[in-house]
C-alpha positions, 0 to 999 in steps of 0.5 A: 544110906543116908541120903536115900533111906531113913530109919523107917525104910522110907525112900527120899526119891528125886525131886518132882516138878515143883507145883508153886512155880509157873510152868508156860513162860511166854518166851518159850513160844513165838506164837504167844508173843505174837498173840499177846502183841496182837491182843494189846492193840485189839482184843484186850481194848474189847474185853476191857470196854465190856468187862469194866461195866460188868465188873462194876455191876458187880461190885454195886450189887455186892455193896448194896446186899452187904449194907449193915452186915457184920462179922457176928452174922456169918452163919445167918441166912441173907435176908430176902431183899439182900438175896434178890440184889445178889440174885444176878451175880452168877450170871455176871460171873459166867458173862465175865468168863465168856468174855475172856474166852470161856465159851463152853465149860466141860462139867463132869458131874453136878454141884450138891445143894447146901443140905446135901454137902455144906462144905465144898473142897476145891483144888486151887490154880487160878483166880478164874476158880472163884468165878467158876465155883461163883457161877455153879454154887451161886455165889458161895462163901470162900474161906478168904485170907485177911490180905484178900478181904482187905482189898477195897474192891474185893471186900464188899464180895466177901462180906455179902457172900458171908465169907469167914476171914482168916489171919494165918498168923493168928491162932485165934483167927485160925480158930474163929474160921473153924468155928464157923465151918462146924456151924455151917456143917451142923446147921446144914439139916436146919430149915432156918439156915438151909438157904445159907450159901455152902462154904468153899475151902481150898485145902491146898492153902495157896494157888499152885500151877494146877499140875498136881494136887499138893497136901490137903490141910486137914482143917476143912475135914473137922467136922463130920458134915458131908463134903463135896470135892470139886477138880478144877483143870484148865486145858492148854498149850502155850499159856496155863491159866493158873496163877501159882506163888512164884515164876510170873508176875500179876501184871504179866499174867493178867496181860497173857489172859486177857489176850487168849482166844480160848480158855478151855477149863473142865470142872468135875463134881464129886458125889458128896463124900460122908466120913466115919466118925472114927476117922481123923480130919488128916485121914479124911484129907487124905481120902478126899485128895485121893478121890479127887486125884482118881476122878480127875487124873491129876497126879499127887505130890508131897508138897505142902503150904510149907514149900509155898512158905519157903519159896516165899522165903527164898524170893526175898533172898533172891535165890533161884526158885528152881533150887527150892523144890524140897518137899518138906512134908515128905521129909517131916514124915521121917525126920524131926525137921520143922520149917523154921529149921528149914528157914534158918538153913536157908538163911545160912546156906544163902550167906555163904553162896557167894555168886547166888546161884543157888548152890555151893562149891566145894569152897563155899561148903568149906567156909560153911563148915567153918574152915578157911579152905577146902580139907580131905573131911570137907571134900568128903562130907561134900561128896556125901552130900552131893547126891547127883554128883554134879559137883555142886551142893543144891539147897535140896540135897543139903537140907535132905542130908542135914535133916537125916543127920540130925534125925539118926544121931541127934539123940542125947545117948549118941552125943554122950558116946561120942564125947566119952570117946573124945574124953580120954582120960574121963574128967569130963573135959576134952583137951586140944590134944584129946581132940586131935588124937581122935581126929587122926584116928579117923583120918591122917589127913588133917592139918594141925591148923584144920584141927585148931580151927575146929576145936575153937569153933567147938570151945565157945568160952575159949577156956582151952578145953570142951565140955560136953554142954559145948560139945552137944550145943555146937553139933545140935546147931550144926547138924552138918558136922554130926555124922562126921563126929559121931563116926570118928568117935565110933571108930575110935571106940571099935578100935580100942575094943579090938585093942582090948580084945587082942590083949585079952587073947594075949593074956 
């Protein structure tokens, strides 16, 4: 029940494919290996010879058109001469796509104008998305990350398209980006500003492998202006043009991309969507994601940008990414779990994973709990958490169980009840004999050495007794112990009540 059912009755289902990990490795296909080897000596040179002048021309045009522009002019239409300089850009983008093997783009629907939908939202799986949207919307603005905008080559493209730059680590920067979003939306009907480029937002927040739509961030839906949703998909068998967060290097992806004979994208434009003023940004994000899923056939997943950040942390620790399929947003809906909590748990989990295989054995788990060797207690808890009965505890199993336990019994009343049962003489302190008697009430299998180890872990000031603050602090910091501590206390509490009832009947 702890593993699968929360207080709200929702089920924590088995994990789906992780959308932030690349899914077509070139070692999986002999054909792909031969194709890349052949292209290295033929096709790649041809594409570089033609593509380099095209990219250089585009860079020069954006550099010229951005001369004298500043961030204060993000909501002002470009002057006539700037637009004239930028006029060839969509055709250059289409030429680059053609050179990469995009001979035909299957199109469903049509792009809306700025007046019809000043904000465009799209799923995001590949750098090719920029070229496709740049072609269809005639070089729109993109909400760009600071790292991308700081690139010397890309900066003129960002500036000349009046793209707002956001530093996700800065609250002020996020607020400024939202302000630009609001101004673009509110000026969509003005004759002076109707020639502004449309603003493209990728509400998933990070590139995925394109197999599913991850949770949309609500920031793109804070205005009442109509939004056009766009779905971009790539048909593939051996090479997925997506470039997700993990699973493939930039060099490997680029070499394989320019080695492809044909790339076949489908771009689906939904009619502009208007929202009632009574709906919240979160409700609008769900509505648009569901509409995009229905139009494209892409499935939905509860993965979110928080999962992407968790993967980044795991990669820094060299943890196998296959173990990072957690779906944090699903857990956050039904528990008090936060991203920071999960990252702290990940680091502690990794600390005790001796062989660094992304899972804990029963022996490693015992040491994680503070015991020098496995005990019946640690083995029972290990079996409880090992949901798939694989004999190893992966991080997803651990963090789900930890979140469920913490959510269900971390309230102060439950901890006070548990402490009172341990505190037999009601003096506000738990001595080692009191602690041992309560533990033995739960199970006779604990040795005195194991009880001493456990007591010393909780007795932070090592004065020989446990106060409530030490008791609650230990359990709040180590939710993996909470379940059994409270169960022990409740079991003893019930036994005391039953004994009292028996004595009353005897009287």
